[in-house]
N, C-alpha and C positions, 0 to 999 in steps of 0.2 A: 504494499499500499504506500502511495507516494504522498508527500506533503509539498507545500509551496511556501516561500518566504518573502516577506516584504520588510524593508528596513529604511531607517534614517540614520544620520550620524549618532543619534541618541538612543534609538529603540529598535528592537527586532521582534517581529511577530511571525509565527509559523502556523499554518492552517492546513487542515486535512479535508479536502473537498468531499471525499467518499464517506466521511462520517460526520454529516451534518454541518459541514463547513466549520467544525469545531476548531478551537484554538489548541494547538500542540504546545506552544511556548510563547510567553511574553516576557521579554527581558529588556533591562536598561543596560546600556554600555557605559562602563565606569572603570577608569584607570586601565584600559586595555583588556578588560574582562567583561563578560556578559553575566549579569546578576539577575537571576529569576525573580520576577515579581509575582507571577502566578506559578502554581506548582507545575513542575515539568511533567510531561506525559512519558510514561515509561516506554522504552523500545522493546520489541517492535510495535509499531502503532496498533493500539487495540481496536477490535471491531465495534466495541460498545463505547459510547461517548462518556459514560460515567467516570472513566479514568483520565478524561482529558483535562487540560487546564481550564477550559471554559466551554460551554456549549449553549445553543439557543433553545428557548422554550417557546412553543407555539403549536397550535392556535390557541393555547391557554397555558398558564404557568402553574406549577405545583400540583397538588393532589385534587382528585375528585372522588368524593366518598362512594364506595361500592361501584365505582366506574359508571355511575348513573346520575343524570341530572334532568331537571324539568325545564322546559322552555316553551313559552307561548302555548300552554295547554297540552303539550306533548312530553312523553318520557322517552329519553334517549339512553340506550344501553351501549356502553363501550366495552372493549375487551380489557379486562384487568391486566395490569402488568406489574403488581407488587404482590408479596406473599399475603398481605392482608386482604387482597381482593379489590384494592383501589386502582385507579390509573393516575399516572403523574407525568409531568414534564412534557406533554404534548406528543407529537409524532413527526418531528423533523430532524431530531438530533442524531438519529442513526441512519438517515437516508442519504444517498448520493446526491450531491448538489452540482450544478454547472457553475464554475468559478473562473473568472477572468481577472488577471492581475497585471500591475505594472510595478514600478520600483518601490512605491510607498503606498499603494492602495490596492484592494482586492474587492471585487463585486461578485456576489453569489445569488443564484436564484433557485427556488424549488417550487414545483407545481404539483399539487396532489393528484391532479387529473392523469398524470402519467403512471400512477401507482394504484393497482386495484385493491391492495390491502391496507390502505391508510385507515387508521382507527379514529375517524371523524366523519360525521354525517354529511357535512357540506364540503363541496370542493373549494379549495383555496390556493392561493399562491403567496409566497413569501420572498422578499428580497433583503439582502444584507450588504452593507458597504462597510469595510474596514478601512480606515484612513489614518495613516501616521503623519503627524506634523510636529516637528520639534520634539518635546517631551510628552505629547498627548496622542493617545489612541482613541479615535472617535468611531463609534459603531452606530450605524443607522439601520433600523429595521422598518419594513413596510409590509403589512399584511393586508390582503385583498380577498374579499368574499367573491368567489367566482361562481357562486351558485345562483338559483333563481328566487330564493327566499331569504329572509333575515336570518343572520347568524350571530350567536353570541361569540365574543372573541376576547383574546388577551395575548400578551407575549412578554418575554423577558430574557434576561441573560443570567447565566449560572457560573460566574468565575469563582475559582478557588485561589486564594492568595496565601502565599508562603508565611510562616511564622518563625522561620529559622534565622531571619536576619536580626532579630532581637525581640524583646518583649513587645507584643502588639498592643498599641494604645489607640482606641477607637472613639469617634464622636459623630453623632448625627442627631437630627431632630425629627420627631414624629408626634402625631396627635394621640396615638393610641396603639394597642396591640391586640392580637387575637388570642384568647385563652383556648388551648387545644387539648384533645384527648391523647391517649397513648399512641395513636396513628398520626399525631401532629395535625389533626383536622379540627377546625373550630365548629362549635355548635351555634354560636351567636356572633353578633357583630363586635366592633372594636370596644375594648375596655381600657380604663386608665392604666398607664404603665406603672408597675411597681418599681420601687427604688433600685432593687438588684438588677433590673432590666433597663434602667434609664441611662442612656448614653448621650444625653443632651449636653453633657460636659465631657471633656476628654478624660478617659480613664482606662486602665488596663482591662483587656478582655478577661485575663486571668484563667483560672482553671474550671470555672463553672460551665456546664454543658449548655449550649444555646441552640435552639431550633425554633425560631420565632418569626412571625410575620408582623411587621410594624405597618400601620396604616396612617394616612395623612402625612407620609414622609415629605420632607421639604426638598428633596431632590438633591441633597448634598451629604456626603460622608467623607470623613478624613480618617485614614489609617496611617499610623506611624510606627516604625520599628525602632524602639529605643536603642541608642548607641549606634545606629547604622547611618544616621544623618540622611535618611531617605523618608519621604512622605508620599503617600498616594492620596490624590484628591479625586473623588468620584462624584461626578455631576450627571444628572439626568433630566430630560425634559419633563414637564408636569404630567404627561400621560403616564409616566411611571410613578403611580401614586403610593406603591408599596415597596418596602425593602425587606428581604428575607435575610436573617443572620443566622448562620449555621456553623458551629464548631465541628468540623468533620472528623471522623474517627482517625484519619491519617495525620491529624495534627494541624491541618490547614484551616483557614477561615474563609467561608463563602459569604460574600456580600452580593445579594442578588437583587438588582433593580427589576421590578415586575410591575405590570399594570394592574392585575387583579389579585384579590385575596385567595388564599388557599380555599378550595371548594367554593369559589366565588359564585359559580353559576347556580348552585343550590341556595346559597345565601340570597342571591339576587331574586330567585324565584319566590322566596319567602317575603320579599318586600323590604329586606334589610338594606339600608343606605350605606354608601361609601365603599362598596365592594370593588369599585374599579372596573366592573364588567362593561364592555362596550357591545352595543348591538350594531352590526354592520349590515346595511341594506345591500342588495345585489350590486356588485361592482364598486362598492364603497371600500375605502382603505383606512387603516389605522397605522400611524407612523410615529417614530420618536428616535431621539439620539441619546447616547450615553458616552460621556467623556471620562477618560482615565488619564490623569496627568501626574507624572512622576517628578517630584522636585527634590533637590538636594538642599538640606537645611544649612 
């Protein structure tokens, strides 16, 4: 399986077109060396995106309870893809994409109409643009409803950031979070953020396990590695109303800008506000940008 690389004097990005246009590596060039910012993907390139540095979530993000949801009076049953019988992370991350690239940018497209086994009731297409400029990686997503009826929709990114550069110190603002069950799926809407989960001021991530969806995210998160003199500034367009924070078992930290809450379609069907679910009319699109800037302190 092959990958492709784009780079500037400051950054290097490697992508796997055959595995969801997922990111293989994201590195900053420093003192003649390449320093990983996202976790490196182990060689040889895996067939599943879960082991990559980052992957794309669409046409929804995170989990759907029992792989089933209600929309406009109909019940839609998807194929489960978790041991608990849920479905998660959409159905583009393991698919082959068409990708074209230059020196510092790469554009990829996916069209579900070319795949008979896509786990989604509506036809859709998705485009991604990765662009490097200076110390910034900008990722643009655009999702289009290619069907003949309204479609619930959402998307996001699932990057894993290293914690080996130094103690991880994090800061971001949000209006609330979702209380979840053992499957990390909420039963209700946003709740006030408890003190131990409040990162509105910069503080170490520490050893506490995190797997939480924050709502009303202000579109900005800062991650510093103490002692490394490196800082990551994560910025996202307002369409990314939610941020998932996940301390992964491999010791990395996932900061996932996403549009919709976990199980957002079922929450939306119950009339719960603030889920971030969009309804796309035929040929209507949903688009947004995420910027990751690496700064030296």
